[in-house]
C-alpha positions in Angstrom: 14.0 -13.6 -9.3 11.7 -15.2 -12.1 11.8 -13.4 -15.5 8.3 -14.5 -16.2 6.4 -12.5 -13.1 7.0 -9.1 -11.3 8.7 -9.9 -7.9 7.6 -6.7 -5.8 4.6 -4.5 -6.3 4.5 -1.3 -3.9 0.5 -0.2 -3.9 -0.7 3.0 -2.8 -3.0 5.4 -2.6 -5.6 7.5 -0.3 -7.4 5.4 2.2 -10.6 3.6 0.9 -9.3 4.4 -2.8 -9.4 0.9 -3.7 -6.2 -0.7 -2.7 -7.3 -3.5 -0.7 -10.3 -4.5 -3.1 -7.6 -4.7 -5.7 -5.5 -7.1 -3.6 -8.7 -9.1 -3.0 -9.3 -9.6 -6.3 -6.1 -10.5 -7.5 -5.7 -13.1 -4.5 -9.0 -14.6 -5.6 -8.0 -14.8 -9.6 -7.2 -18.4 -10.6 -3.3 -18.7 -10.7 -3.3 -19.2 -14.2 -4.8 -16.3 -15.0 -3.0 -14.0 -12.7 0.4 -14.9 -14.1 -1.1 -14.9 -17.6 -3.2 -11.7 -17.7 -1.0 -9.9 -14.8 2.2 -11.2 -14.8 1.9 -12.0 -11.0 3.0 -14.9 -9.1 1.5 -16.3 -5.8 0.7 -13.3 -3.8 1.9 -12.2 -0.7 0.7 -9.0 1.2 2.8 -6.8 3.5 0.1 -4.1 4.7 1.2 -1.5 7.5 -2.5 -1.4 8.6 -2.3 -4.5 10.8 0.9 -3.1 12.6 -0.5 0.1 13.1 -3.8 -1.1 14.8 -1.4 -3.3 16.8 -0.3 -0.3 18.1 -3.6 1.1 18.8 -4.5 -1.9 20.5 -1.5 -2.0 22.7 -2.0 1.5 23.7 -5.5 0.7 24.4 -4.6 -2.0 27.0 -1.8 -0.1 28.3 -3.9 2.8 29.4 -7.4 1.7 30.1 -6.5 -1.8 31.4 -3.0 -1.3 33.2 -3.2 2.7 33.9 0.2 3.0 32.2 1.5 5.8 29.7 0.5 4.8 26.2 3.8 4.0 23.8 2.4 5.2 20.2 -0.5 7.4 20.5 -2.2 10.2 22.5 -5.8 9.8 23.5 -7.3 11.1 20.7 -5.6 8.5 17.9 -2.9 10.5 16.9 0.8 9.6 16.7 2.9 11.2 19.7 5.8 11.5 17.7 6.3 12.0 13.9 8.8 9.7 13.8 6.7 6.7 14.1 5.5 7.1 10.3 9.1 6.2 9.4 9.1 3.7 11.7 6.4 2.0 10.4 7.4 2.4 6.9 10.6 0.6 7.9 9.0 -2.0 9.5 7.3 -3.1 6.2 11.3 -3.2 4.9 12.1 -5.7 7.7 9.3 -7.9 7.0 9.8 -8.2 3.2 13.8 -9.1 4.7 12.5 -11.7 6.9 11.1 -13.6 3.7 13.9 -13.2 1.6 16.0 -14.5 4.7 13.5 -17.7 5.2 13.1 -18.6 1.7 16.4 -17.9 -0.7 13.7 -18.9 -3.3 11.0 -16.7 -2.6 10.6 -14.6 -5.7 10.5 -18.1 -7.9 7.0 -18.3 -7.2 5.7 -15.5 -5.1 5.1 -12.1 -5.9 4.8 -9.6 -2.7 2.6 -6.7 -2.8 3.5 -4.1 0.0 0.7 -1.9 0.9 0.5 1.7 2.6 -1.3 5.3 2.5 1.0 8.4 3.1 -0.5 12.0 3.2 1.7 15.2 3.5 1.1 15.7 6.1 3.0 13.2 7.9 5.8 13.3 5.5 4.0 11.6 2.0 5.3 9.0 -0.4 8.6 10.8 -0.7 9.5 10.5 3.0 8.2 7.0 2.9 10.4 5.5 -0.1 13.5 6.8 1.4 12.7 4.9 4.6 12.9 1.5 2.1 16.0 -0.3 1.9 17.7 -0.5 -1.5 17.7 -3.9 -2.5 13.9 -3.6 -2.5 13.9 -0.5 -4.6 16.0 -2.2 -7.3 13.2 -4.7 -7.8 10.2 -2.8 -7.1 7.4 -1.1 -9.1 4.5 0.9 -8.2 0.9 1.4 -8.6 -0.7 4.8 -7.2 -4.6 4.1 -7.1 -5.9 7.7 -7.9 -8.9 9.0 -6.4 -9.8 12.6 -5.3 -10.0 13.5 -1.6 -13.9 13.5 -1.8 -14.1 10.0 -3.5 -11.8 8.5 -0.2 -14.1 10.3 2.0 -17.1 8.7 0.3 -15.8 5.3 0.3 -14.3 5.6 3.9 -17.5 6.4 5.2 -19.2 3.5 3.3 -17.1 0.7 4.2 -16.7 1.1 7.9 -18.2 -1.5 10.3 -17.6 -0.6 13.7 -18.2 -4.2 14.7 -14.8 -5.2 12.9 -12.8 -1.9 13.3 -9.5 -4.4 12.4 -11.1 -5.5 9.4 -8.5 -5.0 6.4 -11.7 -4.3 4.1 -13.8 -2.7 6.8 -11.8 -0.4 8.6 -12.1 3.4 8.7 -11.1 6.7 9.8 -13.3 9.4 11.3 -13.9 12.3 8.6 -11.6 14.9 10.4 -8.7 12.4 11.0 -9.0 11.4 7.2 -9.2 15.2 6.3 -6.2 16.0 8.5 -4.0 13.0 7.4 -5.1 12.5 3.7 -7.0 15.2 1.9 -3.6 16.3 0.5 -0.8 13.9 -0.9 2.2 14.3 -3.0 2.2 11.9 -5.9 1.9 14.7 -8.4 5.0 16.1 -7.1 7.0 12.5 -6.9 5.9 11.9 -10.3 6.6 15.1 -12.1 10.0 14.4 -13.3 9.5 11.4 -15.8 6.2 9.5 -17.0 7.7 6.1 -16.6 9.7 6.1 -13.6 10.5 7.5 -9.9 14.1 8.5 -8.9 14.5 7.0 -5.0 18.0 7.0 -4.0 19.9 5.7 -6.9 16.8 3.3 -7.8 14.8 4.0 -11.1 11.3 2.8 -9.6 8.5 1.8 -12.5 5.2 3.2 -11.9 1.7 3.2 -13.0 -1.0 5.0 -12.0 -4.9 3.2 -11.8 -7.4 5.4 -12.3 -10.4 4.8 -9.8 -12.6 7.6 -9.5 -15.4 5.7 -11.3 -14.6 3.1 -8.6 -14.2 0.1 -10.6 -13.1 -1.8 -7.6 -16.7 -1.9 -6.1 -18.4 -4.9 -7.8 -17.2 -4.0 -11.6 -14.7 -7.0 -12.0 -14.5 -6.8 -15.5 -13.8 -3.4 -15.5 -11.5 -4.0 -13.1 -9.4 -6.7 -14.6 -9.4 -5.2 -17.9 -7.8 -1.6 -16.4 -5.3 -3.9 -14.2 -4.2 -5.9 -17.1 -3.2 -2.2 -18.8 -1.5 -1.2 -15.5 0.6 -4.6 -15.0 1.4 -4.9 -18.8 2.9 -1.4 -18.4 4.9 -2.2 -15.5 6.0 -5.7 -16.8 7.4 -3.8 -19.9 8.9 -0.9 -17.7 10.5 -3.4 -15.4 12.2 -5.6 -17.9 13.9 -2.2 -19.4 15.3 -0.7 -16.4 
């Protein structure tokens, strides 16, 4: 690990809360500024949306082109089995371990961002964190991007590009599905026991809440940078003290 940078971040929040825009901004920041202002190295993003979209595409090929049973989802695009949410989260941990396996010096220069959303309907963040490996939890910090469901719905509608439904920045969910899966989340319950750390397994995981109801992630780069700097300064201090 490089003591000058945060090695590993879990970035969570409702769909369209601004997570992908945060990653896009940080990825485009000059490396020296990213290290100085945000305590981050070169960014490597592990996002479960491309994994999830691959399942949708495979099911489409199986059912529409090959006339075979769908593996993951029903005709409405919902998971056939609730445990697939746990599988999806465990895939994130697996992908992270592959990085460590292939590059022993991985975190000397790299900060990993793991991004996902989880609503109460499919287990929430508490269940998701329980699927992650202990060595990951011992080194990770968490940023929760807080927006109301109404704001998530607004931005979800606005960003949708039907020509690029597989795009990180332009995908969206139908309104009814967004409400069913993500209207309620368990962040406040999960974080209520301590203002600084989450207790997951035997790990104390530092966290910060990034308030984004006022949508600083859309065309407000200065406000976004200032709010990110506050969050990462906090996380860097908590990480050093854990």
